[in-house]
FIKOLZA-1660 file (N, C-alpha, C; in steps of 0.1 Angstrom, whole numbers, plus 5000, padded with zeros to 4 digits):
% residues 198
   i   px   py   pz ch aa at
   1 7682 1861 9426  A  X  N
   1 7672 1870 9420  A  X CA
   1 7658 1864 9423  A  X  C
   2 7648 1873 9427  A  X  N
   2 7635 1869 9430  A  X CA
   2 7626 1873 9418  A  X  C
   3 7615 1866 9416  A  X  N
   3 7605 1870 9406  A  X CA
   3 7600 1884 9409  A  X  C
   4 7600 1893 9399  A  X  N
   4 7595 1906 9401  A  X CA
   4 7605 1917 9404  A  X  C
   5 7618 1913 9406  A  X  N
   5 7628 1923 9409  A  X CA
   5 7631 1931 9396  A  X  C
   6 7636 1943 9398  A  X  N
   6 7640 1952 9388  A  X CA
   6 7655 1950 9385  A  X  C
   7 7659 1951 9372  A  X  N
   7 7673 1950 9369  A  X CA
   7 7677 1964 9364  A  X  C
   8 7684 1971 9373  A  X  N
   8 7687 1986 9371  A  X CA
   8 7701 1989 9376  A  X  C
   9 7706 2001 9372  A  X  N
   9 7717 2006 9378  A  X CA
   9 7714 2012 9392  A  X  C
  10 7723 2012 9401  A  X  N
  10 7721 2017 9414  A  X CA
  10 7726 2031 9416  A  X  C
  11 7717 2039 9421  A  X  N
  11 7720 2054 9424  A  X CA
  11 7730 2055 9435  A  X  C
  12 7740 2063 9432  A  X  N
  12 7751 2066 9442  A  X CA
  12 7752 2081 9446  A  X  C
  13 7743 2089 9440  A  X  N
  13 7744 2103 9443  A  X CA
  13 7745 2112 9431  A  X  C
  14 7747 2125 9433  A  X  N
  14 7748 2135 9423  A  X CA
  14 7761 2143 9426  A  X  C
  15 7770 2145 9415  A  X  N
  15 7782 2152 9418  A  X CA
  15 7780 2167 9418  A  X  C
  16 7791 2174 9420  A  X  N
  16 7790 2189 9422  A  X CA
  16 7785 2196 9409  A  X  C
  17 7786 2189 9398  A  X  N
  17 7781 2195 9385  A  X CA
  17 7767 2191 9382  A  X  C
  18 7761 2184 9391  A  X  N
  18 7747 2179 9389  A  X CA
  18 7745 2167 9381  A  X  C
  19 7756 2159 9379  A  X  N
  19 7756 2147 9370  A  X CA
  19 7755 2135 9379  A  X  C
  20 7749 2125 9373  A  X  N
  20 7746 2112 9381  A  X CA
  20 7758 2105 9384  A  X  C
  21 7758 2099 9396  A  X  N
  21 7768 2089 9401  A  X CA
  21 7761 2076 9403  A  X  C
  22 7767 2065 9399  A  X  N
  22 7761 2052 9400  A  X CA
  22 7772 2042 9406  A  X  C
  23 7767 2031 9411  A  X  N
  23 7776 2020 9416  A  X CA
  23 7779 2011 9405  A  X  C
  24 7791 2006 9404  A  X  N
  24 7794 1996 9394  A  X CA
  24 7792 1982 9401  A  X  C
  25 7796 1972 9393  A  X  N
  25 7794 1958 9398  A  X CA
  25 7802 1955 9411  A  X  C
  26 7812 1962 9414  A  X  N
  26 7820 1960 9426  A  X CA
  26 7817 1970 9437  A  X  C
  27 7806 1977 9435  A  X  N
  27 7801 1987 9445  A  X CA
  27 7810 2000 9446  A  X  C
  28 7818 2002 9435  A  X  N
  28 7825 2015 9434  A  X CA
  28 7817 2025 9428  A  X  C
  29 7818 2038 9432  A  X  N
  29 7810 2049 9427  A  X CA
  29 7817 2054 9414  A  X  C
  30 7809 2054 9403  A  X  N
  30 7814 2058 9390  A  X CA
  30 7805 2069 9384  A  X  C
  31 7810 2077 9375  A  X  N
  31 7801 2086 9368  A  X CA
  31 7792 2078 9359  A  X  C
  32 7780 2083 9357  A  X  N
  32 7770 2076 9349  A  X CA
  32 7775 2073 9335  A  X  C
  33 7783 2082 9329  A  X  N
  33 7787 2080 9315  A  X CA
  33 7796 2068 9314  A  X  C
  34 7802 2063 9325  A  X  N
  34 7810 2051 9325  A  X CA
  34 7803 2038 9328  A  X  C
  35 7790 2038 9329  A  X  N
  35 7783 2026 9333  A  X CA
  35 7783 2016 9322  A  X  C
  36 7782 2003 9326  A  X  N
  36 7781 1992 9317  A  X CA
  36 7769 1983 9321  A  X  C
  37 7765 1975 9312  A  X  N
  37 7753 1966 9315  A  X CA
  37 7756 1957 9327  A  X  C
  38 7769 1952 9328  A  X  N
  38 7772 1943 9339  A  X CA
  38 7771 1950 9353  A  X  C
  39 7770 1964 9353  A  X  N
  39 7769 1971 9365  A  X CA
  39 7755 1971 9371  A  X  C
  40 7746 1967 9363  A  X  N
  40 7732 1966 9368  A  X CA
  40 7730 1955 9379  A  X  C
  41 7721 1957 9387  A  X  N
  41 7718 1948 9398  A  X CA
  41 7703 1946 9399  A  X  C
  42 7699 1935 9406  A  X  N
  42 7685 1932 9409  A  X CA
  42 7682 1939 9422  A  X  C
  43 7672 1948 9421  A  X  N
  43 7668 1956 9433  A  X CA
  43 7653 1957 9434  A  X  C
  44 7648 1960 9446  A  X  N
  44 7634 1962 9448  A  X CA
  44 7626 1950 9444  A  X  C
  45 7613 1951 9444  A  X  N
  45 7604 1941 9439  A  X CA
  45 7590 1947 9435  A  X  C
  46 7585 1944 9423  A  X  N
  46 7573 1949 9419  A  X CA
  46 7561 1941 9423  A  X  C
  47 7563 1930 9430  A  X  N
  47 7552 1921 9434  A  X CA
  47 7549 1924 9449  A  X  C
  48 7537 1928 9452  A  X  N
  48 7533 1930 9466  A  X CA
  48 7535 1917 9475  A  X  C
  49 7540 1919 9487  A  X  N
  49 7542 1907 9496  A  X CA
  49 7528 1902 9500  A  X  C
  50 7518 1911 9501  A  X  N
  50 7505 1908 9505  A  X CA
  50 7495 1917 9499  A  X  C
  51 7484 1911 9494  A  X  N
  51 7472 1918 9488  A  X CA
  51 7460 1914 9497  A  X  C
  52 7454 1924 9502  A  X  N
  52 7442 1922 9511  A  X CA
  52 7430 1931 9507  A  X  C
  53 7418 1926 9510  A  X  N
  53 7406 1934 9507  A  X CA
  53 7396 1930 9518  A  X  C
  54 7388 1940 9522  A  X  N
  54 7378 1937 9532  A  X CA
  54 7366 1946 9530  A  X  C
  55 7355 1941 9534  A  X  N
  55 7342 1948 9532  A  X CA
  55 7335 1949 9545  A  X  C
  56 7331 1960 9550  A  X  N
  56 7323 1962 9562  A  X CA
  56 7309 1967 9559  A  X  C
  57 7299 1960 9565  A  X  N
  57 7285 1964 9563  A  X CA
  57 7279 1966 9577  A  X  C
  58 7273 1978 9579  A  X  N
  58 7267 1981 9592  A  X CA
  58 7252 1985 9589  A  X  C
  59 7243 1981 9597  A  X  N
  59 7229 1984 9596  A  X CA
  59 7224 1990 9609  A  X  C
  60 7215 2000 9608  A  X  N
  60 7209 2005 9620  A  X CA
  60 7195 2010 9616  A  X  C
  61 7185 2003 9621  A  X  N
  61 7171 2006 9618  A  X CA
  61 7169 2005 9602  A  X  C
  62 7165 2016 9596  A  X  N
  62 7163 2016 9582  A  X CA
  62 7176 2020 9574  A  X  C
  63 7187 2022 9580  A  X  N
  63 7199 2026 9574  A  X CA
  63 7209 2015 9571  A  X  C
  64 7216 2015 9561  A  X  N
  64 7227 2005 9559  A  X CA
  64 7239 2013 9553  A  X  C
  65 7251 2008 9557  A  X  N
  65 7263 2015 9553  A  X CA
  65 7274 2004 9549  A  X  C
  66 7279 2004 9538  A  X  N
  66 7290 1995 9534  A  X CA
  66 7302 2003 9530  A  X  C
  67 7314 1998 9534  A  X  N
  67 7327 2003 9530  A  X CA
  67 7336 1992 9525  A  X  C
  68 7341 1994 9513  A  X  N
  68 7350 1984 9507  A  X CA
  68 7364 1990 9506  A  X  C
  69 7374 1983 9512  A  X  N
  69 7388 1987 9512  A  X CA
  69 7397 1977 9506  A  X  C
  70 7408 1981 9501  A  X  N
  70 7418 1972 9495  A  X CA
  70 7432 1977 9499  A  X  C
  71 7442 1968 9499  A  X  N
  71 7455 1972 9502  A  X CA
  71 7465 1963 9495  A  X  C
  72 7476 1969 9490  A  X  N
  72 7488 1961 9485  A  X CA
  72 7499 1965 9494  A  X  C
  73 7506 1956 9499  A  X  N
  73 7516 1958 9510  A  X CA
  73 7530 1954 9506  A  X  C
  74 7540 1963 9508  A  X  N
  74 7554 1960 9506  A  X CA
  74 7558 1956 9492  A  X  C
  75 7558 1966 9483  A  X  N
  75 7563 1965 9470  A  X CA
  75 7567 1978 9464  A  X  C
  76 7574 1978 9453  A  X  N
  76 7580 1990 9447  A  X CA
  76 7574 1993 9433  A  X  C
  77 7574 2006 9429  A  X  N
  77 7570 2010 9416  A  X CA
  77 7581 2018 9410  A  X  C
  78 7584 2015 9397  A  X  N
  78 7593 2024 9390  A  X CA
  78 7585 2035 9384  A  X  C
  79 7588 2048 9390  A  X  N
  79 7580 2059 9386  A  X CA
  79 7585 2066 9373  A  X  C
  80 7581 2060 9362  A  X  N
  80 7587 2065 9349  A  X CA
  80 7581 2079 9346  A  X  C
  81 7570 2083 9352  A  X  N
  81 7564 2096 9350  A  X CA
  81 7574 2107 9356  A  X  C
  82 7579 2104 9368  A  X  N
  82 7588 2113 9375  A  X CA
  82 7601 2113 9367  A  X  C
  83 7606 2101 9362  A  X  N
  83 7618 2101 9355  A  X CA
  83 7618 2110 9342  A  X  C
  84 7606 2109 9335  A  X  N
  84 7605 2117 9322  A  X CA
  84 7601 2131 9324  A  X  C
  85 7594 2134 9335  A  X  N
  85 7589 2148 9337  A  X CA
  85 7594 2155 9350  A  X  C
  86 7603 2148 9357  A  X  N
  86 7607 2153 9370  A  X CA
  86 7621 2160 9370  A  X  C
  87 7626 2163 9358  A  X  N
  87 7639 2169 9356  A  X CA
  87 7637 2182 9349  A  X  C
  88 7644 2193 9352  A  X  N
  88 7642 2206 9346  A  X CA
  88 7649 2207 9333  A  X  C
  89 7657 2198 9329  A  X  N
  89 7664 2199 9316  A  X CA
  89 7656 2193 9304  A  X  C
  90 7644 2190 9306  A  X  N
  90 7635 2186 9295  A  X CA
  90 7630 2198 9287  A  X  C
  91 7632 2197 9274  A  X  N
  91 7628 2208 9266  A  X CA
  91 7615 2206 9259  A  X  C
  92 7608 2218 9257  A  X  N
  92 7595 2218 9249  A  X CA
  92 7584 2210 9255  A  X  C
  93 7584 2209 9268  A  X  N
  93 7572 2202 9274  A  X CA
  93 7571 2206 9289  A  X  C
  94 7559 2205 9294  A  X  N
  94 7557 2208 9308  A  X CA
  94 7564 2198 9317  A  X  C
  95 7568 2202 9329  A  X  N
  95 7575 2193 9339  A  X CA
  95 7567 2193 9352  A  X  C
  96 7571 2184 9360  A  X  N
  96 7564 2183 9374  A  X CA
  96 7571 2193 9383  A  X  C
  97 7564 2196 9394  A  X  N
  97 7569 2205 9404  A  X CA
  97 7583 2200 9410  A  X  C
  98 7584 2186 9410  A  X  N
  98 7597 2180 9415  A  X CA
  98 7609 2185 9408  A  X  C
  99 7607 2189 9395  A  X  N
  99 7619 2193 9387  A  X CA
  99 7625 2205 9393  A  X  C
 100 7618 2213 9400  A  X  N
 100 7623 2226 9406  A  X CA
 100 7623 2226 9421  A  X  C
 101 7620 2214 9427  A  X  N
 101 7621 2212 9442  A  X CA
 101 7630 2200 9445  A  X  C
 102 7625 2189 9446  A  X  N
 102 7632 2177 9450  A  X CA
 102 7644 2174 9440  A  X  C
 103 7642 2176 9427  A  X  N
 103 7653 2172 9417  A  X CA
 103 7660 2184 9411  A  X  C
 104 7659 2195 9418  A  X  N
 104 7665 2207 9411  A  X CA
 104 7680 2207 9410  A  X  C
 105 7687 2198 9419  A  X  N
 105 7701 2197 9418  A  X CA
 105 7706 2188 9407  A  X  C
 106 7697 2181 9400  A  X  N
 106 7701 2172 9389  A  X CA
 106 7701 2179 9376  A  X  C
 107 7713 2179 9370  A  X  N
 107 7714 2186 9357  A  X CA
 107 7716 2176 9345  A  X  C
 108 7720 2163 9349  A  X  N
 108 7722 2153 9338  A  X CA
 108 7709 2148 9333  A  X  C
 109 7711 2140 9322  A  X  N
 109 7699 2134 9316  A  X CA
 109 7694 2123 9325  A  X  C
 110 7681 2119 9323  A  X  N
 110 7675 2108 9331  A  X CA
 110 7683 2095 9330  A  X  C
 111 7684 2088 9341  A  X  N
 111 7691 2075 9342  A  X CA
 111 7681 2064 9346  A  X  C
 112 7683 2053 9340  A  X  N
 112 7674 2041 9344  A  X CA
 112 7681 2035 9356  A  X  C
 113 7678 2041 9368  A  X  N
 113 7684 2036 9380  A  X CA
 113 7673 2036 9391  A  X  C
 114 7677 2030 9403  A  X  N
 114 7668 2028 9414  A  X CA
 114 7664 2041 9421  A  X  C
 115 7669 2053 9417  A  X  N
 115 7665 2066 9422  A  X CA
 115 7650 2067 9420  A  X  C
 116 7645 2062 9409  A  X  N
 116 7630 2063 9406  A  X CA
 116 7622 2052 9412  A  X  C
 117 7627 2043 9419  A  X  N
 117 7619 2033 9426  A  X CA
 117 7613 2039 9439  A  X  C
 118 7601 2036 9441  A  X  N
 118 7594 2041 9453  A  X CA
 118 7586 2030 9460  A  X  C
 119 7587 2030 9473  A  X  N
 119 7578 2021 9481  A  X CA
 119 7564 2026 9479  A  X  C
 120 7555 2016 9475  A  X  N
 120 7542 2020 9470  A  X CA
 120 7530 2013 9478  A  X  C
 121 7533 2009 9490  A  X  N
 121 7522 2003 9498  A  X CA
 121 7511 2013 9499  A  X  C
 122 7499 2008 9497  A  X  N
 122 7487 2017 9497  A  X CA
 122 7475 2011 9504  A  X  C
 123 7466 2019 9509  A  X  N
 123 7453 2015 9513  A  X CA
 123 7443 2024 9506  A  X  C
 124 7434 2017 9499  A  X  N
 124 7423 2024 9491  A  X CA
 124 7410 2022 9497  A  X  C
 125 7402 2033 9498  A  X  N
 125 7388 2032 9501  A  X CA
 125 7381 2032 9487  A  X  C
 126 7378 2020 9483  A  X  N
 126 7373 2018 9469  A  X CA
 126 7359 2023 9468  A  X  C
 127 7350 2021 9478  A  X  N
 127 7336 2025 9477  A  X CA
 127 7330 2027 9490  A  X  C
 128 7321 2036 9492  A  X  N
 128 7313 2038 9503  A  X CA
 128 7298 2038 9498  A  X  C
 129 7290 2030 9504  A  X  N
 129 7276 2029 9499  A  X CA
 129 7267 2031 9511  A  X  C
 130 7258 2040 9510  A  X  N
 130 7248 2043 9521  A  X CA
 130 7234 2043 9516  A  X  C
 131 7225 2036 9523  A  X  N
 131 7212 2035 9518  A  X CA
 131 7201 2037 9529  A  X  C
 132 7189 2041 9525  A  X  N
 132 7178 2042 9535  A  X CA
 132 7166 2035 9529  A  X  C
 133 7160 2026 9537  A  X  N
 133 7149 2018 9533  A  X CA
 133 7136 2023 9538  A  X  C
 134 7126 2024 9529  A  X  N
 134 7112 2028 9533  A  X CA
 134 7103 2017 9530  A  X  C
 135 7094 2014 9541  A  X  N
 135 7084 2004 9539  A  X CA
 135 7071 2012 9534  A  X  C
 136 7066 2009 9523  A  X  N
 136 7055 2016 9517  A  X CA
 136 7042 2008 9515  A  X  C
 137 7042 1996 9521  A  X  N
 137 7030 1987 9520  A  X CA
 137 7018 1994 9525  A  X  C
 138 7019 2001 9536  A  X  N
 138 7007 2007 9542  A  X CA
 138 7002 2020 9535  A  X  C
 139 7010 2025 9525  A  X  N
 139 7007 2037 9518  A  X CA
 139 7002 2033 9503  A  X  C
 140 7007 2022 9498  A  X  N
 140 7004 2018 9484  A  X CA
 140 7001 2004 9483  A  X  C
 141 6991 2000 9476  A  X  N
 141 6988 1986 9474  A  X CA
 141 6998 1979 9464  A  X  C
 142 7003 1987 9454  A  X  N
 142 7012 1981 9444  A  X CA
 142 7027 1984 9446  A  X  C
 143 7030 1991 9456  A  X  N
 143 7044 1994 9459  A  X CA
 143 7048 1990 9473  A  X  C
 144 7057 1980 9474  A  X  N
 144 7061 1974 9487  A  X CA
 144 7072 1982 9495  A  X  C
 145 7083 1985 9487  A  X  N
 145 7094 1991 9494  A  X CA
 145 7101 2001 9484  A  X  C
 146 7108 2010 9490  A  X  N
 146 7117 2019 9482  A  X CA
 146 7130 2021 9490  A  X  C
 147 7140 2021 9482  A  X  N
 147 7154 2022 9488  A  X CA
 147 7161 2033 9481  A  X  C
 148 7165 2044 9489  A  X  N
 148 7173 2055 9483  A  X CA
 148 7187 2052 9487  A  X  C
 149 7197 2054 9478  A  X  N
 149 7211 2051 9481  A  X CA
 149 7220 2060 9474  A  X  C
 150 7232 2062 9480  A  X  N
 150 7243 2069 9474  A  X CA
 150 7255 2061 9475  A  X  C
 151 7262 2060 9463  A  X  N
 151 7275 2052 9463  A  X CA
 151 7286 2062 9458  A  X  C
 152 7297 2062 9465  A  X  N
 152 7309 2070 9461  A  X CA
 152 7320 2060 9458  A  X  C
 153 7326 2061 9446  A  X  N
 153 7337 2052 9442  A  X CA
 153 7350 2059 9441  A  X  C
 154 7361 2052 9443  A  X  N
 154 7374 2058 9443  A  X CA
 154 7375 2069 9453  A  X  C
 155 7371 2066 9465  A  X  N
 155 7370 2077 9475  A  X CA
 155 7383 2083 9479  A  X  C
 156 7393 2075 9483  A  X  N
 156 7406 2080 9487  A  X CA
 156 7417 2069 9486  A  X  C
 157 7429 2074 9485  A  X  N
 157 7441 2065 9485  A  X CA
 157 7451 2070 9494  A  X  C
 158 7456 2062 9504  A  X  N
 158 7466 2066 9513  A  X CA
 158 7479 2058 9510  A  X  C
 159 7489 2066 9506  A  X  N
 159 7502 2060 9502  A  X CA
 159 7513 2071 9502  A  X  C
 160 7525 2066 9502  A  X  N
 160 7536 2076 9501  A  X CA
 160 7541 2077 9487  A  X  C
 161 7535 2069 9478  A  X  N
 161 7539 2069 9464  A  X CA
 161 7536 2083 9458  A  X  C
 162 7545 2089 9450  A  X  N
 162 7543 2102 9445  A  X CA
 162 7537 2102 9431  A  X  C
 163 7535 2091 9425  A  X  N
 163 7529 2091 9411  A  X CA
 163 7514 2092 9412  A  X  C
 164 7508 2089 9400  A  X  N
 164 7493 2091 9399  A  X CA
 164 7485 2080 9406  A  X  C
 165 7490 2067 9404  A  X  N
 165 7482 2056 9410  A  X CA
 165 7491 2045 9413  A  X  C
 166 7491 2041 9426  A  X  N
 166 7500 2030 9431  A  X CA
 166 7496 2016 9426  A  X  C
 167 7484 2015 9420  A  X  N
 167 7478 2002 9416  A  X CA
 167 7482 2000 9401  A  X  C
 168 7494 1997 9399  A  X  N
 168 7499 1995 9385  A  X CA
 168 7498 1980 9381  A  X  C
 169 7501 1977 9369  A  X  N
 169 7501 1963 9364  A  X CA
 169 7512 1956 9370  A  X  C
 170 7509 1945 9377  A  X  N
 170 7520 1936 9383  A  X CA
 170 7521 1923 9376  A  X  C
 171 7515 1922 9364  A  X  N
 171 7516 1909 9357  A  X CA
 171 7525 1911 9344  A  X  C
 172 7527 1900 9337  A  X  N
 172 7535 1901 9325  A  X CA
 172 7550 1902 9327  A  X  C
 173 7557 1906 9317  A  X  N
 173 7572 1906 9317  A  X CA
 173 7578 1919 9323  A  X  C
 174 7570 1930 9324  A  X  N
 174 7575 1942 9329  A  X CA
 174 7565 1947 9340  A  X  C
 175 7564 1940 9351  A  X  N
 175 7555 1945 9362  A  X CA
 175 7561 1956 9370  A  X  C
 176 7552 1964 9375  A  X  N
 176 7556 1975 9385  A  X CA
 176 7561 1988 9379  A  X  C
 177 7557 1991 9366  A  X  N
 177 7561 2004 9360  A  X CA
 177 7548 2012 9359  A  X  C
 178 7549 2025 9363  A  X  N
 178 7538 2034 9360  A  X CA
 178 7542 2042 9347  A  X  C
 179 7536 2038 9336  A  X  N
 179 7541 2044 9323  A  X CA
 179 7536 2058 9322  A  X  C
 180 7543 2066 9314  A  X  N
 180 7541 2081 9313  A  X CA
 180 7532 2084 9301  A  X  C
 181 7527 2075 9294  A  X  N
 181 7518 2078 9282  A  X CA
 181 7504 2072 9285  A  X  C
 182 7494 2079 9280  A  X  N
 182 7480 2075 9280  A  X CA
 182 7475 2071 9294  A  X  C
 183 7479 2079 9304  A  X  N
 183 7474 2077 9317  A  X CA
 183 7467 2090 9322  A  X  C
 184 7457 2087 9331  A  X  N
 184 7449 2099 9336  A  X CA
 184 7447 2096 9351  A  X  C
 185 7446 2106 9359  A  X  N
 185 7443 2104 9373  A  X CA
 185 7429 2098 9375  A  X  C
 186 7427 2090 9385  A  X  N
 186 7414 2085 9388  A  X CA
 186 7405 2096 9393  A  X  C
 187 7393 2095 9390  A  X  N
 187 7383 2105 9394  A  X CA
 187 7373 2099 9404  A  X  C
 188 7369 2106 9414  A  X  N
 188 7358 2102 9423  A  X CA
 188 7345 2102 9416  A  X  C
 189 7337 2091 9418  A  X  N
 189 7324 2090 9411  A  X CA
 189 7313 2089 9421  A  X  C
 190 7302 2095 9418  A  X  N
 190 7290 2095 9427  A  X CA
 190 7278 2089 9419  A  X  C
 191 7271 2080 9426  A  X  N
 191 7259 2075 9420  A  X CA
 191 7247 2076 9430  A  X  C
 192 7237 2083 9426  A  X  N
 192 7225 2084 9435  A  X CA
 192 7213 2077 9428  A  X  C
 193 7207 2068 9436  A  X  N
 193 7196 2060 9429  A  X CA
 193 7185 2057 9438  A  X  C
 194 7174 2051 9432  A  X  N
 194 7163 2046 9440  A  X CA
 194 7160 2032 9434  A  X  C
 195 7157 2023 9444  A  X  N
 195 7153 2009 9440  A  X CA
 195 7139 2008 9445  A  X  C
 196 7130 2003 9437  A  X  N
 196 7116 2001 9440  A  X CA
 196 7112 1986 9440  A  X  C
 197 7105 1982 9450  A  X  N
 197 7100 1968 9450  A  X CA
 197 7085 1968 9449  A  X  C
 198 7080 1961 9439  A  X  N
 198 7065 1960 9437  A  X CA
 198 7060 1947 9442  A  X  C
% end
């Protein structure tokens, strides 16, 4: 077992009645109703193999441009949002589109298995910052420079992960879960400003 691995039942398919099939401890396929704790296995890993960040700054005459990027590479997320809202047999609440597309063949109750584990490697453009500098000394005695800038944050995320945000908590005793309560999608933010130098 490695630090950060999940302890889950292993998905073995769906039977003709839409019920879950799992692997037991001897790798035999069993109905989910027959599962036992000892059938669980250590699978996947919530800890990225590599975390990188880099910042590019370009200047041209009075212009400057900065781009900040980050990436977490080779790790898994347990998509509890999909597990709770991705099946069509959930009553009295809205469900995801997957409930009637990807998971439409599943009729059984949700199972705590590696079916919900997803590769979550991502590349994020965290911020783009562009500015223009004006030299105002020849126009004003009391004002030296002005800088007009625009910053865009949470620009884009490139990932195959189907949940809301692949950047989940990877610390503590339960790393790598995207929980289904009290979460909201990230929004893109714009800041337009002026800096004055006297």
